C-alpha atoms as one frame of an Amber mdcrd trajectory, in Angstrom:
protein
  -0.022   0.114   0.179   1.625   2.895  -1.061   2.593   5.532   1.846  -0.035
   8.421   0.994  -3.221   5.999   1.332  -4.568   6.617   4.846  -7.718   5.663
   7.021  -9.924   8.080   9.550 -10.955   6.093  12.742 -14.113   5.149  10.933
 -14.820   3.977   7.406 -15.529   7.898   6.412 -18.678   8.227   3.496 -18.912
   4.675   3.562 -19.915   4.656   7.081 -23.455   5.050   5.390 -25.084   1.558
   4.461 -25.235   0.988   0.662 -22.218   3.324  -0.129 -19.292   1.728  -1.911
 -16.406   3.818  -3.006 -13.602   3.070  -5.665 -10.465   4.658  -6.790  -8.181
   4.311 -10.121  -5.089   5.574 -10.348  -3.015   6.041 -13.406   0.459   6.252
 -11.923   2.241   7.085 -14.699   1.266  10.756 -14.768  -0.107  10.526 -12.191
  -3.966  10.760 -12.301  -7.452   9.235 -12.217 -10.596   9.008 -10.435 -13.221
   8.130  -7.593 -16.699   6.454  -8.148 -19.011   6.645  -5.318 -21.599   4.021
  -5.900 -25.274   3.677  -4.818 -26.310   1.012  -6.678 -29.973   0.320  -5.307
 -30.686   4.334  -5.720 -30.375   7.682  -3.317 -32.254  10.680  -3.471 -29.274
  13.506  -5.059 -28.857  16.827  -5.164 -26.012  19.291  -6.124 -24.750  23.003
  -5.155 -22.292  24.594  -7.922 -20.105  27.401  -6.890 -17.248  29.139  -8.291
 -16.883  30.148 -11.970 -14.966  27.183 -13.538 -16.597  24.058 -13.290 -16.434
  20.861 -14.958 -19.907  18.755 -14.781 -22.418  16.202 -15.993 -26.162  15.063
 -15.549 -26.451  18.087 -12.992 -29.694  19.439 -13.903 -31.510  15.930 -13.826
 -30.740  16.991  -9.824 -32.972  20.113  -9.947 -35.987  19.103  -7.776 -38.334
  20.596 -10.196 -37.342  17.997 -12.731 -38.234  14.379 -12.985 -35.738  12.307
 -11.623 -35.318  11.748  -8.231 -32.323   8.971  -7.744 -29.031   8.681  -8.583
 -26.801   5.373  -8.431 -23.760   6.592  -9.056 -21.614  10.072  -8.722 -17.985
  10.269 -10.731 -15.299  12.445  -9.328 -12.056  12.556 -11.775  -9.289  14.562
 -12.760  -8.222  15.413 -16.487 -10.603  18.734 -16.601 -13.387  18.083 -19.848
 -11.369  15.058 -20.791 -12.295  13.153 -17.547 -16.182  13.397 -17.798 -15.795
  10.234 -20.129 -15.419   8.405 -16.584 -19.338   8.472 -16.124 -19.450   6.303
 -18.824 -17.868   3.866 -17.628 -19.254   3.806 -14.115 -23.052   3.577 -16.787
 -22.184   0.814 -18.284 -20.732  -1.098 -15.209 -24.287  -0.171 -13.529 -26.352
  -1.133 -16.823 -24.602  -4.566 -17.093 -25.970  -5.345 -13.517 -29.664  -3.684
 -14.218 -29.216  -0.574 -12.019 -31.051   2.793 -13.729 -33.705   4.624 -13.744
 -36.793   2.729 -15.504 -37.862   3.182 -18.834 -40.312   0.907 -20.655 -37.347
  -2.421 -20.829 -34.689  -0.875 -19.757 -33.128   0.961 -17.160 -30.685   3.632
 -17.361 -28.117   4.816 -15.040 -28.243   8.197 -13.572 -24.059   9.291 -12.875
 -23.619  12.915 -12.257 -20.488  14.029 -12.411 -17.563  16.488 -12.217 -14.110
  16.681 -12.617 -10.926  18.910 -11.834  -8.105  20.342 -13.829  -4.841  18.527
 -12.959  -3.544  18.073 -16.829  -0.269  20.396 -15.843   0.975  17.981 -13.055
   3.715  15.364 -14.210   3.837  16.733 -17.601   1.809  14.405 -19.636  -1.354
  15.929 -20.231  -2.306  13.482 -22.951  -2.516  10.335 -20.027  -5.693  11.311
 -18.458  -8.538   9.212 -17.215 -11.413   7.732 -19.300 -14.301   5.390 -19.626
 -12.417   2.486 -19.172 -11.096   3.758 -15.761 -14.511   4.964 -14.554 -15.414
   0.770 -14.850 -12.111   0.118 -13.221 -13.160   2.391 -10.368 -16.752   0.868
 -10.121 -15.149  -2.518  -9.889 -13.288  -1.699  -6.922 -15.223   0.111  -4.961
 -15.779  -1.783  -1.441 -17.897  -0.352   1.670 -14.748  -0.656   3.568 -12.666
   1.692   4.926 -11.600   4.971   2.285  -8.064   5.257   0.921  -7.000   8.737
   1.543  -4.475  11.154  -0.545  -3.092  10.218  -3.721  -5.725   7.792  -5.334
  -7.973   8.247  -7.483  -9.572  11.445  -8.111  -6.674  12.659  -5.465  -3.815
  11.361  -7.568  -3.571  14.502  -9.797  -5.072  17.179  -7.064  -2.569  20.318
  -6.005  -3.840  23.166  -3.905  -2.420  26.606  -3.206  -1.817  28.282  -6.644
  -2.487  31.606  -6.553   0.919  32.768  -7.327   1.703  30.562  -9.783   2.008
  26.264  -9.702   5.793  26.761  -9.398   4.796  27.487  -5.776   1.591  25.174
  -4.993   2.026  21.848  -2.665  -0.115  18.443  -3.580  -3.344  17.618  -2.022
  -5.581  14.515  -2.674  -8.416  13.082  -1.399  -9.954  13.048   2.095 -12.960
  11.686   3.774 -14.639  12.105   7.090 -18.418  11.260   8.978 -19.600  11.537
  12.069 -22.838   9.474  13.422 -25.644  11.196  15.613 -26.829   9.372  19.079
 -30.432   8.819  16.982 -28.687   7.064  14.184 -28.309   9.722  12.108 -25.036
   9.392  10.098 -23.179  12.424   7.876 -20.434  11.719   5.595 -17.991  13.795
   2.938 -15.336  12.771   0.858 -13.834  15.488  -1.214 -10.987  16.195  -3.767
  -8.800  19.266  -3.044  -7.550  21.663  -5.886  -8.225  24.630  -4.963  -6.716
  27.713  -5.915  -6.046  29.121  -2.203  -4.626  27.526   0.830  -6.430  24.531
   3.059  -6.804  26.026   6.847  -7.207  24.998  10.053 -10.630  26.925  11.286
  -9.883  26.385  14.574  -7.038  28.088  14.402  -7.196  30.325  11.005  -3.086
  28.466  10.528  -2.406  27.046   7.137  -1.877  23.930   6.710  -1.457  23.716
   3.055  -0.439  26.110  -0.029   1.301  28.917  -1.065   4.692  28.541  -0.554
   7.388  31.028   0.014   9.966  31.604  -2.944  12.749  29.033  -0.992   9.512
  26.288  -1.066  10.492  25.798   2.709   7.567  27.514   4.115   3.849  28.639
   3.804   2.724  32.392   3.560  -0.148  33.790   5.074  -3.034  33.181   2.800
  -4.556  36.667   3.853  -1.595  38.625   3.392  -1.097  36.624  -0.702  -4.861
  38.199  -0.991  -4.207  41.963  -0.281  -1.176  41.859  -2.496  -1.832  39.198
  -5.179  -2.847  40.758  -8.824  -5.259  38.940 -10.760  -2.755  38.930 -13.616
  -0.954  36.499 -11.981  -3.568  33.347 -10.850  -3.141  30.562 -13.606  -7.210
  30.670 -14.650  -8.672  27.129 -14.844  -6.918  25.005 -12.694  -8.900  24.779
  -9.473 -11.592  23.075  -8.399 -12.933  21.272  -5.583 -15.266  18.538  -5.858
 -17.113  16.136  -3.263 -20.153  14.233  -1.992 -22.009  14.516   1.316 -23.579
  12.348   2.195 -26.720  11.146   5.169 -28.492   8.119   6.109 -31.941   9.636
   6.774 -34.630  10.213   4.442 -35.026  13.729   2.453 -36.825  15.144  -0.391
 -34.783  16.127  -3.527 -35.570  19.632  -2.200 -34.014  18.397   1.116 -30.885
  17.065  -0.177 -30.115  19.932  -2.757 -30.180  22.584   0.646 -27.990  20.544
   2.182 -25.161  20.278  -0.708 -25.553  23.909  -0.289 -24.898  24.031   3.528
 -21.645  21.991   3.009 -20.034  24.466   0.744 -19.928  26.845   4.073 -17.998
  23.551   5.318 -15.612  24.369   2.253 -15.617  27.786   2.774 -14.438  27.156
   6.560 -11.106  25.504   5.343 -10.611  27.038   1.937  -9.393  30.693   1.471
 -10.617  31.765  -0.669 -13.271  29.542  -2.041 -15.480  30.005  -4.930 -13.433
  32.373  -6.991 -13.583  32.982 -10.506 -10.929  30.276 -10.913 -12.434  27.670
  -8.967 -15.147  25.474  -9.821 -16.246  24.251  -6.854 -19.218  21.448  -6.943
 -20.704  19.452  -3.961 -23.374  16.903  -4.419 -25.649  15.090  -1.721 -27.152
  12.472  -1.728 -29.538  11.012   0.753 -30.008   6.640   1.291 -33.106   6.936
   3.279 -32.408   4.356   5.271 -33.580   5.593   8.098 -37.510   5.833   8.531
 -38.052   8.705   9.866 -37.166  12.005   7.684 -34.359  14.367   8.991 -33.755
  17.616  10.195 -32.495  19.555   7.108 -30.787  21.957   9.920 -29.034  19.912
  12.364 -28.240  17.220   8.582 -26.549  20.669   6.586 -24.888  22.244   9.930
 -23.038  18.825  10.334 -22.195  18.274   6.147 -20.178  21.786   6.228 -18.672
  20.223   9.544 -17.820  16.584   7.762 -17.205  18.527   4.633 -14.314  20.949
   6.415 -12.702  18.125   7.848 -12.265  16.200   4.764 -10.863  18.924   3.309
  -8.449  19.087   6.033  -7.915  15.109   5.500  -7.200  15.371   1.843  -4.422
  18.103   2.240  -2.929  16.405   5.630  -2.670  12.730   3.886  -1.659  13.501
   0.603   2.471  12.928  -0.367   4.560  15.163  -2.139   5.099  14.546  -5.926
   7.933  16.178  -7.874   7.860  19.538  -7.696   5.188  19.783  -5.522   5.617
  18.773  -1.866   3.371  17.588   0.565   2.083  18.335   4.344   5.063  16.258
   5.770   7.682  17.394   3.271   7.355  20.966   5.226   6.749  19.188   8.519
   9.908  17.335   8.304  12.491  20.368   7.676
């Protein structure tokens, strides 16, 4: 197992019954994809922030539209090319007769979001495709979720406001909480932000823009007061993820949860939802618990688990050439 793979004390988002996670990593660049499976179906929602998103099938998740349930979500590197990953997941689900019933057919509903990582590894022609999505779906399990430089976290970086040469390695992280009444809320997030990741409790920068000598981290608030827009690389940033609960929610409610989860993103990433980010958070409710969930409570917890998953994404990422990880700086 790679050193960059770590596990939370819980299983993360797979603590929720019915959810499986699978990664597929192309180590030769590196790049990859992550698939979240809910094969029995779950009510889905989405909220897209920032101004440079790359998505697929998000219109279906509007509460006014007919389709209420999804069977999977695809998160991938590779910019627009990575949207093809969802096609492989659709193929996997079709083989198992999972999807929205239309006559004699079942059409798998697989919303997707991508991040830009084509600058990592200097081999942009290597990117995840539909076969990668199929392999990630085959690998999906309900066990503990590998974190760090795996799946869609393989090509993720953070802290690019002053250029890629000052950035750091990021990855994928997951976190969950369980309430005494049995309600569970969890998140899995791939962090590929222009800004820095901060500890919301202390305000300290955990990962982000490095000093010119590359050995220390800059104060992101000071950077924001000095940086000019002409220095910012356009379209190379996006944080994407999924929040989930085992409560029973309708599509309007689960969409509200996705919106509230973005508060957690903004707590841990500074700045967030910028003109050069395409932040997208999906949400799912499996309905394992018969009783209807409290959207205020679940949405507030969704923000918290999103924040914690972001912290884990950078904490467990391992440095690669040109992009050191958190441990590379702390060990100096």
